[in-house]
N, C-alpha and C positions, 0 to 999 in steps of 0.2 A: 587841453583848452576847453574842457567841458563847461567851466564856469562862464567863459565868454559866450559859448553857444547857448547856454541857458538864459543869459541876459538878452541875447538877440531874440530868442524864442518868445519872450514876453514884451517885445517891442522897445527894448532899451538899446541905446547906441553908446559906443565907447569912444574914448579919446586916447590915442597912444601917447606914451611919454618917452623921453629920451632914455637910452640905456645908461646904466651906471658903470663907471670905471673908477679906479683908485684916484684919478686926478679930478674927480667931480664931487661936488657937495650934493649928495642925493636929496636931502631934505629941502635945501634951497631951490632945487630944480622942480620939486613937486609943488611948491607954494603957488605958482600961477594956476595950476590945474585945480587946486583946492579952492582958490578964490572964486571959482564959478559955482561953488556949492554943489558938487556932485552927490548923488544919492549913495554911491558905493565906490570905493577905491579898491581895485583888484590888482595887487602888486606881487611880482615874483622876482625879487632882486637877485636870486641865485640861479635863474633859469639858464642864462648864458654867461659864463665867466671864463673867457679864454685866457686871461692872465693868471688864473689860479690865485687871485688876491682874496684876502679876507672879505667877506660880504659886509655891507653896511649893517648897522643895528636894525632890527625889525622896526616897522613903523610904530608898533605898539610902544616902543621905548620912548617915543616923543609925544604920546597921546596925553592930553590933559586929563585930570581926574574926572571920572564920570563919562568919558568918551566910550563909544561902542566900537571897539577894534577887535577883530578876530584874527588870530594867527593859526595857521594850519601847517602841518608837516607830515612826513612819513618815514618810517624806517626802511621802506623799500629802496630809497636812494642811498641812505647812509650805512645800511648794514647788509641787506641781501634783497635782490629783486623779487625773490619768491615769497618774501614775508610781507603780505599785504595788510599792514597795520599802520594806521595813521593816528594823528593826535590833533586836538583842537584846544586852543587857549582863548577864552572869552569870558565876559562877565557871567557870573553864576546863573542868573535867570536865562540868559541867552543859551548858555551851554546846556542847561536842563531841557530847554525847548527843542534844541537841535537833537539831543540824545533821544527824546521821545519820537521825533520825526524819523530818525534813523531806524529805530526799532520797528516802526510801522512799515518802513520801506524794505528792510531786508532781514528783520528779526535779529539783528546784531552781528558783530564780527565773530569769526570762528574762535571758539574758546582756546583751542590748541595754539593757534597763532598768537593770541594775546598772552598766553602763559609763556610761550617761548620768548616773546619780546620782553616780557617782564624779567625773565631769567637772564637774558643777554644783557639788558640794561643794568641789572643789579651786579653784574660781574664784568666790569669794563676791562678790556684787554690792554696790555701795555702798548705804547706806540710801536708801530711797525717801521723799522728803519730800512727795510729792503727797498722801498720806493726811492728813498734818498740816494742809496747806492746806485741804483739803476739810472736815476737822473744824472748823477755825477758822471757815470760811464758814458751816457749819451752826449752830455755836454763836451766831454773830452774828445769823443769821436768826431763830433761836428766841428769843433775848433781845429782839429787836425786836418779834416777833409774839406771843410767849407769855412775858412777863417773869416770871410766877409759877411757871413750871416750874423744877424743880431737877434737877441731875445732877452727878455727879463726873466730871471729865475723865479718860478712861481712859488707862492707860499702854500699851495695846495693843488688839488686837481690831479690829472693824470697825463697831461700833455704840455709840450712847449708851444708857444704861439710865436712863430719865428718870422721876423721881418726880412724880406728879400731886398737887397740893395739894387736900386736902379732897374727894377723889373716888375711888371705886373704879375702878381702871384697866379692869377688866372691863366696867363700865358704860360708860365712855368708849368702849371698843372697839365696843360695840353701837351707840352713837350715831354713831360714826365710819363704821360700815358704811352707815348710812342716807345718809351724805354721799359714798359711793363711796370711802371710805378704809378700808383694812384694816391693823390694827396687831396686834402680838404682845404681849399683856398678862400680868402676874400680878396680884395683888391691888392693888398700889400703884404699879407701874411699867409702862412700855411700852418696847419696844426700837425704836430708830430708827437705821437705817444712815447712815453718813457717807461711804461710798465712792463715791457717785454724782457725776456732773458738777455743777458749781456751779449751773447754771440749774435743774437738777432739784431740788437741795437747797433752793433758794429757793422753788420751787413746793411742795415737801414741807412746809416750815414754814407756808406759807399754807394749804394744804389741811388740815393738822393743826389750824390755828386755827379753821376754820369750825365743826367739831363742838364745839369747846371753847366758842365764843361762844354756841352754841345750847343748851347744857346746862341 
């Protein structure tokens, strides 16, 4: 959140926007905020995506010709957390100015990291099907142990966002703690990872079932 902190440091105030889900039209929801003529729009549509749904197109995809829209990203999230290399897409004059300022700030990104990133991106790996197998294993285990629980199969991500029927998920989380199980809840859902080994996923479903049985 350094961008927000920097804005506050120079006396700017922000206006929060509603979160995006697959059932919403992101651009239409942003229209009222832009009607006020903000100096800057700072959007992170993929920051929290519990459903694992495809993110909306970047705001730059809707920008009229000549608009100043900057898109930034990082291979830290998509490839490896130890690879601290990011990217910027902007009009050429803006990108050149930012590049000069970055050079003054830190003398540039490490050459080895940049070279490694370029090598990885030039040799894309085939899709990894192991997460799909583990997801299917967890879904089968949950259906067998907790048939009343509901979820939408995600299109990406690493966890199921499970809806608990007729129970506040925060209450379930407290009951689960008494059984030695810690979950991440909101009011109606819990997050359950599916990237673990199959044996662990089987045990996970069983251990989630114990506090549910005792509710």
